[in-house]
C-alpha positions in Angstrom: 0.0 0.0 0.0 1.3 3.4 -1.0 1.7 6.1 1.6 0.4 9.7 1.1 2.9 12.6 1.3 1.4 13.7 4.7 1.9 10.2 6.1 5.5 10.1 4.9 6.1 13.5 6.6 4.5 12.3 9.8 6.6 9.0 9.9 9.7 11.0 9.2 9.0 13.4 12.1 8.4 10.5 14.4 11.8 9.2 13.7 13.3 12.6 14.2 11.5 12.9 17.6 12.6 9.4 18.6 16.2 10.5 17.9 15.8 13.5 20.2 14.6 16.1 17.7 13.1 19.4 18.9 9.5 19.9 20.0 7.6 21.7 17.2 6.7 25.3 18.2 5.0 27.2 15.4 3.5 24.5 13.2 0.1 23.5 14.7 -0.1 20.3 12.6 3.3 19.2 13.7 2.5 20.1 17.3 -0.7 17.9 17.0 1.3 15.0 15.5 3.9 15.3 18.2 1.2 15.3 20.9 -0.3 12.1 19.5 3.1 10.5 19.2 3.8 11.4 22.9 0.4 10.2 24.0 0.9 6.8 22.2 4.2 6.4 24.1 2.6 7.4 27.4 -0.3 5.0 27.0 1.9 2.1 26.1 4.0 2.7 29.2 0.8 2.6 31.2 -0.1 -0.8 29.7 -2.8 0.3 27.3 -3.2 -1.5 24.0 -3.8 1.0 21.2 -6.2 -0.4 18.6 -6.7 2.7 16.3 -5.1 6.0 15.6 -6.9 8.8 13.8 -10.0 6.7 13.3 -12.5 8.3 11.0 -16.2 7.5 10.8 -17.5 5.7 7.7 -20.7 7.8 8.0 -19.0 11.2 8.1 -15.3 11.6 7.5 -15.2 14.8 9.6 -15.8 12.7 12.7 -12.4 11.6 14.0 -11.1 10.0 17.2 -7.4 10.6 17.9 -6.8 7.3 19.7 -8.8 4.3 20.6 -7.2 1.9 23.1 -7.9 -0.9 25.5 -7.2 -0.3 29.3 -7.5 -4.0 30.3 -11.2 -4.8 29.4 -12.2 -1.1 29.1 -12.5 0.5 25.6 -11.1 4.0 25.8 -11.7 6.8 23.3 -9.0 9.5 23.6 -8.8 13.1 22.4 -5.2 14.5 22.4 -4.7 18.2 22.9 -1.2 19.6 22.4 -0.8 23.2 23.4 2.1 25.5 24.1 3.0 25.9 27.7 1.9 29.6 27.7 -1.5 29.1 26.0 -4.4 31.1 27.5 -6.4 28.0 28.2 -5.4 24.4 28.8 -6.0 21.5 26.4 -9.0 20.2 28.4 -10.7 23.6 28.4 -10.0 24.0 24.7 -12.6 21.4 23.8 -15.6 23.4 22.6 -19.2 22.4 22.8 -19.2 21.8 19.0 -16.1 19.5 19.3 -17.8 17.6 22.1 -20.8 16.9 19.9 -18.5 15.7 17.0 -16.6 13.4 19.4 -19.7 12.0 20.8 -21.0 11.2 17.3 -17.7 9.7 16.4 -17.7 7.4 19.5 -21.3 6.3 18.7 -20.3 5.6 15.1 -17.3 3.5 16.2 -19.5 1.5 18.6 -22.1 0.9 15.9 -19.5 -0.3 13.4 -17.1 -2.0 15.8 -16.7 -5.7 15.0 -16.3 -6.6 18.7 -19.0 -5.2 20.9 -17.9 -3.5 24.1 -20.3 -2.9 26.9 -17.9 -0.8 29.0 -16.1 2.2 27.5 -15.1 5.7 28.5 -13.8 8.9 27.1 -10.4 10.4 28.2 -8.5 13.6 27.3 -4.7 13.6 27.2 -3.5 17.2 27.5 0.1 18.0 26.4 1.7 21.2 27.6 4.7 21.7 25.3 7.6 23.7 26.7 10.9 24.6 25.0 12.6 21.3 25.8 10.0 19.1 27.5 6.3 18.2 27.5 4.1 17.8 30.5 1.3 15.2 30.2 -2.0 15.4 32.0 -4.4 12.4 31.6 -8.0 13.2 32.3 -10.0 10.0 32.6 -13.8 9.5 32.4 -14.5 12.8 30.8 -18.2 13.6 30.1 -19.0 14.6 26.5 -22.4 15.8 27.5 -23.0 19.5 28.2 
């Protein structure tokens, strides 16, 4: 299967970061990719099994879930928010009402189309505060998507 140019760039950046490359500061797309890469590493260290990354709904391509993982027997939907250390609001607070509705719809779509039915699931937010040379991770578990 052939990779798209964006996928090639993303994989290249992951290799650079693994070798100790700098944290992206000005490029929001790179900052998001970096946040997801760091979140993957964090979750694996905690014993989660990641089953999907950047999952898109077959019903509406705009509905995306950053990460879907298993925490033992619990299915976990994760939104990753990577922000600069001096942002006016934190990653958790940056999830707007509109984004919550999109995430809720995406989670419902996944559960409808999932080949293995899960009766227990939750929604988490991983917030990444990016400093000049380090990243601080906050993991908010059991976040409500309802208003």
